C-alpha positions in Angstrom: -4.4 162.0 57.1 -5.2 163.8 60.3 -2.0 164.8 62.1 -1.4 164.4 65.8 -2.1 168.2 66.1 -5.5 167.6 64.4 -6.2 164.9 67.0 -5.1 167.1 69.9 -7.4 169.9 68.6 -10.4 167.5 68.7 -9.3 166.2 72.1 -9.1 169.8 73.4 -12.7 170.4 72.6 -13.8 167.2 74.2 -11.6 167.8 77.2 -13.0 171.3 77.7 -16.6 169.9 77.7 -15.7 167.1 80.1 -13.9 169.5 82.4 -16.7 172.1 82.4 -19.2 169.4 83.4 -17.0 167.7 86.0 -17.2 164.5 83.9 -14.6 161.8 83.4 -13.6 159.5 80.5 -11.8 156.2 80.0 -10.5 154.8 76.7 -10.3 151.2 75.5 -8.7 151.1 72.1 -7.2 148.5 69.8 -6.0 149.3 66.3 -5.4 153.0 67.2 -2.6 151.8 69.5 -3.0 154.5 72.1 -3.4 157.5 69.8 -6.8 158.4 71.2 -5.5 158.4 74.8 -2.3 160.3 73.7 -4.4 163.0 72.2 -6.6 163.4 75.3 -3.5 163.3 77.5 -1.5 165.9 75.5 -3.5 168.7 77.1 -2.5 170.4 80.3 -5.0 169.6 83.0 -6.0 166.2 81.5 -6.0 164.6 84.9 -9.3 166.5 85.7 -11.2 164.3 83.2 -8.9 161.4 82.0 -9.1 158.4 84.3 -7.1 155.9 82.2 -6.9 153.8 79.1 -6.0 150.5 77.7 -4.7 149.2 74.4 -6.9 146.1 74.1 -5.1 144.7 71.0 -5.3 140.9 71.6 -7.6 138.3 73.3 -5.0 138.1 76.0 -5.2 141.9 76.6 -9.0 141.7 76.6 -9.0 139.1 79.3 -6.3 140.7 81.4 -7.2 144.3 81.1 -11.0 144.2 80.7 -11.8 140.8 82.3 -13.8 139.9 79.2 -13.5 136.2 78.3 -14.6 134.4 75.2 -16.8 136.9 73.2 -17.9 134.2 70.8 -19.9 132.8 73.7 -21.7 136.2 73.7 -22.5 135.8 70.0 -20.0 138.5 68.9 -16.5 139.0 67.5 -14.0 141.9 67.6 -14.2 144.7 65.0 -18.0 145.0 65.3 -20.3 147.7 66.8 -21.6 145.3 69.5 -18.0 144.5 70.5 -17.0 148.2 70.6 -20.1 148.9 72.8 -19.1 146.0 75.1 -15.6 147.4 75.4 -16.9 150.9 76.1 -19.5 149.7 78.7 -17.0 147.5 80.4 -14.3 150.2 80.6 -16.8 152.7 81.9 -17.9 150.3 84.6 -14.4 149.2 85.6 -13.2 152.8 86.0 -16.6 154.3 87.3 -16.2 156.9 84.6 -18.9 159.2 83.2 -17.9 158.2 79.7 -16.0 155.6 77.8 -14.7 155.6 74.3 -13.8 152.3 72.6 -12.4 151.3 69.2 -11.7 148.0 67.4 -10.6 147.6 63.8 -8.2 146.5 61.1 -5.5 149.1 60.3 -3.7 147.2 57.5 -1.9 146.6 55.3 -4.2 143.6 55.2 -7.5 142.9 56.8 -8.2 141.1 60.1 -8.8 137.4 60.7 -12.6 138.0 60.7 -12.7 139.1 57.0 -12.8 142.8 57.6 -10.7 144.8 55.0 -7.9 147.1 56.1 -9.4 150.5 56.9 -12.4 149.0 58.9 -13.1 150.2 62.4 -15.9 150.2 64.9 -16.1 152.9 67.5 -18.4 153.3 70.5 -19.2 155.8 73.2 -20.9 154.7 76.4 -22.3 157.1 79.0 -25.5 159.0 79.5 -25.9 158.4 75.7 -24.5 155.5 73.8 -23.6 155.4 70.2 -21.6 153.2 67.9 -20.4 153.7 64.3 -18.5 151.8 61.7 -16.0 153.5 59.4 -14.3 152.2 56.2 -11.4 154.3 54.9 -10.8 152.0 51.9 -7.0 152.4 52.6 -4.4 149.8 53.4 -2.1 152.5 54.9 -1.7 151.4 58.5 -0.5 154.7 60.0 -3.1 156.7 58.1 -5.8 154.4 59.3 -4.7 154.7 62.9 -5.0 158.5 62.6 -8.3 158.3 60.7 -9.8 155.9 63.3 -8.6 158.2 66.2 -10.1 161.3 64.5 -13.4 159.5 63.9 -13.4 158.3 67.6 -12.8 161.8 68.9 -15.4 163.2 66.5 -18.0 160.7 67.8 -17.1 161.6 71.3 -17.6 165.3 70.6 -20.9 164.6 68.8 -22.3 162.6 71.8 -21.0 165.1 74.4 -22.7 167.9 72.4 -26.0 166.1 72.6 -26.0 166.3 76.4 
């Protein structure tokens, strides 16, 4: 399981790239519970690139924090790549950020109400380049999944930032 120090090491690389380019990021996360934001904020000087973040864990949070209503009307559901992209695009727009990172998944010990097994997460980056991935850890360990999802999100962010 990636430790908080492992997450901070990933965040440090992303933060350095964002800072050197004068770019900003916002985070909209769900099953990671704020770990992605915590890793990005653990670094001195984070205010140069981190604009804010939200833990969008419920439908109520999605409406209140992101102003996204009934996603089924859009033909989607949470814990999918299209939904992660929507979260990232919306967060980016609401904060006028260069980049947004979003995550939605099922940490465990059981799956979510949509039928996804524990250890399932969809992660998206929106910015000059957009990308979404799905990861499956095969684990029901809630805390381990939170860390694994956060590591995958920061890895995806680094990958996309390195393309630009």
